N, C-alpha and C positions, 0 to 999 in steps of 0.2 A: 354462856358462849352458845352460837346457833349453830346447829350442826344441818348440813342439807344431804340429802342422797337423792340422786334422780335415777328414773325408771329408765330403762334402756330397752332398744329395740331388737327384739332375738326372734329371727324365723323358725316358726315350730310347726310349720305345716297346716294342713287344714284348708281347704279352699273348696267352692263349689262350682261356681259360676266360669273360672278362668284358672288356668294352671299358673301356679305362681305369684297369683294375684292378691293373695291373703297374707299379711303381715301381722303377726302377734307378738306386740312387747309386753313384758312382764316385769315387774321388779317390787322392791320394796321401797317405799317413799317414807324417810324419816321426817315426821310433821316438826314444824314450830309450834311452840306451846307457849302462851302467856299466861301464867296459873291467876295472876289478879285480876285478869280481864276477862278470864274462862274462854279462851280464843284459841283455837289451832287452826292452824295452815298447812296444808300440803301442796306440791308443785307437781302438776300433771306433765306427762309428754307430749302435750298437744296444746294448739293455743285453743283455749276454751270460750265458747261464744254461746253455751247454754247450759243447762243443770237440771237433773232430775234425781229423786230418791225412788230406788227400785222396791219391790215388795219385800226384800230382807235386808232392806236398810242399806244395800249398796248403793254409792253415788255414782251416776253417768254423767259424763260431760260430753256436751255436742262439740264437734271440732269439724272444721271444712275436711272434708274427705277422710275422717275418722272418727271413731267413736272411742272415749276412755271410761274407764271404771275403776273405782277406788272401794276397796274394802277397809272401813274405817277400823274395823278391829283387829285387822292385822297390819296396816299399812300397805297392803299388797295392792300394787296400780298396775292396771294392763291396758294397754292401746290396740284397738284393732284398726287395721287399715285394709280397705280394700276399695276397688276400683267402681264396684256397683253402690257403694255407701252415700256418694254425692256431696255437692258442695255446700248444702244450705247451711249447715253448722247447728241443726236444731236437733232434739232428742227428746223421745218419749218412752216412758217402759209401760209394758202391759202386766197384767197379773202371774203372767207365767215366767216372768223377767225377761222376755224378751226385748230389745231395744228397738226403735224406728227412728229412722233418720229417712233423707232424702236430698233432691238437687240433681245439679249437672254432673254426669259421670263423665270418664275421659273420653269415651267415643262421641260424647256431643248431645247424648239423649238427656230426658229428665226421667225419674224415678222417685216413687215411695219405696223404702226398703226396709227389711226386717233383719236383724241379726240375732241369731240363737247363740249366746255364749258358749253354751255346753257342747254343742257340736261344730260350731264354727262355719255354720251354714247360713248363707246369704239368701233372701229371697227378696224379689223385686218385682214391681208393678209399674209400666210405662204412666207417665202422669204428668203434672207440672210439679215445677220445684216447689217446695213448700215455705212459705215465710213464718209460718207456727205451725206447731202438731201438737196433737193431744187426743188421747184414748177414752173412750166412753164406758160404761159400766156393763155395755153388751160386747166389748172388744172390737168395736168399729174405730176405725181410725179418721180423724178429722183434721183437715189443714186449710190454711189459707192460701190464696193466690191473686195476687192483683185485687181485683174488686169480688172474687168468688170465695165461698165456701164450700168445699168437697169433702165427700165421707166415703172410705173405702172400707167394704165387707170385705175382710179376707178369706171369709169362708166361701163366698159365692165369687169371689174377685170381679166385683162390680164398685163402681165410682159413680155416685150421684153428685150433682154439680146444683148449686143456687147462686144464681146470679145477681148480686145487691145492688145493682144499678139502682139508683142514680150516684151512689157513692163511687168514686175514684180507686178508692182503695181499703181494703180492710183486714184485721189481723187480731188474733185472739190470745188472751193469757192463758197459755199454754198449761198453766198448773192446776186451774180450775176453771174452765169457761162455760160448765154444764149446771143448771138449775135443777130443783127436784121434780121438775116436770119434762126433763130432757130436751129444753131448749137450750140453745148455744147463743153465748155473749160475744160479740167481738167490737172493738174499736174500730172508727171510721174517719177517712179522710185526715190522717195525720191528727189525731187528738178533738175534731170538732166536736165528738160526742161518742153516743154507745149505741148499740142495736142488738136485739135478740131476735134471732130465728128460730121458729115453731117448725121443724124438720117433717111433721106429721100434716098440718094445715098449711105450710109454707107462708102463713103469717110472719111479716117482719115489723116490727115495733122500735122506734128509735127516740132517743132524747138528745138534745143538742146541749153541749156543755156550756153551764148558765155564766160561766165567769173562766176566760183563759181557754185552757186546755186539758183535755184529761187524759191520763195515761189508759191503758187497758184496763177493762172491767173485770174484777174477781169477785165470783160468787160465792158467799159465806154459807158455811151450812146451815145459819140460821134464818136463811131466805133474804138477807141482805146482800147488796151489792156495792164493791168498794172500788172507788178511784183515786188517783192521786192527780190533783189540778197542779198547775204550774207552782204554786207556792202554798198548796193546801190540800188536807186530805179530805174526800168527798164520801158520803154513804148514800145510797138510794134506798128507801126503803118500800118494796115493792106493794105490800100490803094499801099504802097510802099515797104512791108516786113521789113520795116528798122528797127533797134533795137537801143534804144537812152537809154545811162545809166549815172544817176548822182549819183557820190561816195559821201557818207558821209565822214566826216571827220574822222582821227585817232582816235583810240579806240571806235567807233561805229559801232557794228556788231550785228549778229541775227536779221536783219528785217524782217518784214512779216505785212499781215493785210494791204496793199496799198489800199487806197481808195481816189480817187479825189472828191473834192466838187464843189459846185455852183460858187466859186468865182476863180477857176482854183488852189487852193493849193492842195496838194498832201498828206494826212495823211499816216501815217504810225506807227507801233509799233516797238519798239528796244528791244530786251533782254538785251544788255548790252550798256551802256555809261558809261565811266569813271567807271573803276571798276566793283563795283557791281551792279551799279544802272540801272533800265530800265527806258524806256520812251515811251510816244506818242510823236509826232511831226509832222510837215509838210515840205514839198518841195514846193519851190516857183520858178517853171521853166521858168517862164517869165521874173524873174527880172535877172539883168545885174550885176554880175554874179550871176547866181541861187543859192538861197540860202535855208539852211536847219534852222528850228527853233525846239528847243525840249523843251518838259515839264518833267523833272526828276520825277520818281515815286519812292519818298525814304521810308526808314523805319519811320513809325508811322506817313506818310503824309495823307492828305486829300484824294487823290485817293484810298490808300489803308491801313487802319489801322492795320498794322500786324507786327508781329517781324520779319519777313522776310526783307533781305536788298531790294531784286530783286522781284518787286510784278507782274512781267511777265504779262503787258496788253495783251489781248487778244480779237477777235471778233468784231472790230471795225465796226460800223453800223451807218449809217446817219438815222435819222426821217424826217419827210416833212418839218419839220421847219429849218433842218440845224444843229441841236444838233447832237453831237456824243456820242454814247454808246458801252460801252466796260465792260468786265467783266476781270478778275485777277486770273492767275494759283496759284499764293501764298495765295491769300485771296478767298478763293474757294466759299466764299457767297456773296461775294462784287458785285454788278452792280452800275456803274458810268453814270451819263450823263456830258458830257461836252459842253459848249454853247461858241463855238469859239467868 
């Protein structure tokens, strides 16, 4: 028997920029657990469009005008609502546990906003609406807007902009867009290729996708850069500039969110496998021959208890224990943890 308990919205005070503008909802969410599949699903009290793991293994959800926070150890879920949090629905978390987001707020302006969950203080910087957001090791906040890459230094309150013309638009994989040299990687023009910006020299280098389209580049700790093609997983070796692609089987397409794990498997999400089913899965590039393994996400599945056939998994992200976290475009309040 599956049992659900939803978090509720309960004013608890605590606002900084406007009286009665901050609403905090707190509650305990009883997760669904599939023991055989080692999958656990929680239902958040907001429409999830982005996901991050914080420094204390807490799970943050980006929602339009809100932020959600889940403590998987206690199943406690908290929803933060404030008019300055913005509408972008993105989230990043710094090493001190503060959550960052942004977008258009209710008065019509655009901001980058920081929430301190301990004090409920919200600090904002006037800026453009972030299409994606990430934080580097120095604590600077990077985000994209249209064809620009921007960097906010919170200590000096300065924003630096790089206009990446001739690209028409750029975006970054917010989970790991930085390489060991401090360069930032972005995808451009809706998947036509990938580019890397050196903020020290302002040098821009880019690669066109060799076949089809590339999803946003993910920088692995071993120095390789990974992408998802329309129907393949691709790896760029920066030491040789060589691109290697592994095509998945016929009927599998719409791959995205490529994530190598500590065992050498390369995880991905697929919008379509076998008609209307979506999936998460992995590639074992070291196998002979290389193999793909798929975990379909079906109607009524433990992954996503929804009436939609294709749950559209998104936002794959590993915690420090190697668990894979994700959310779903078609069951908008669900957050799931998969233990490989």
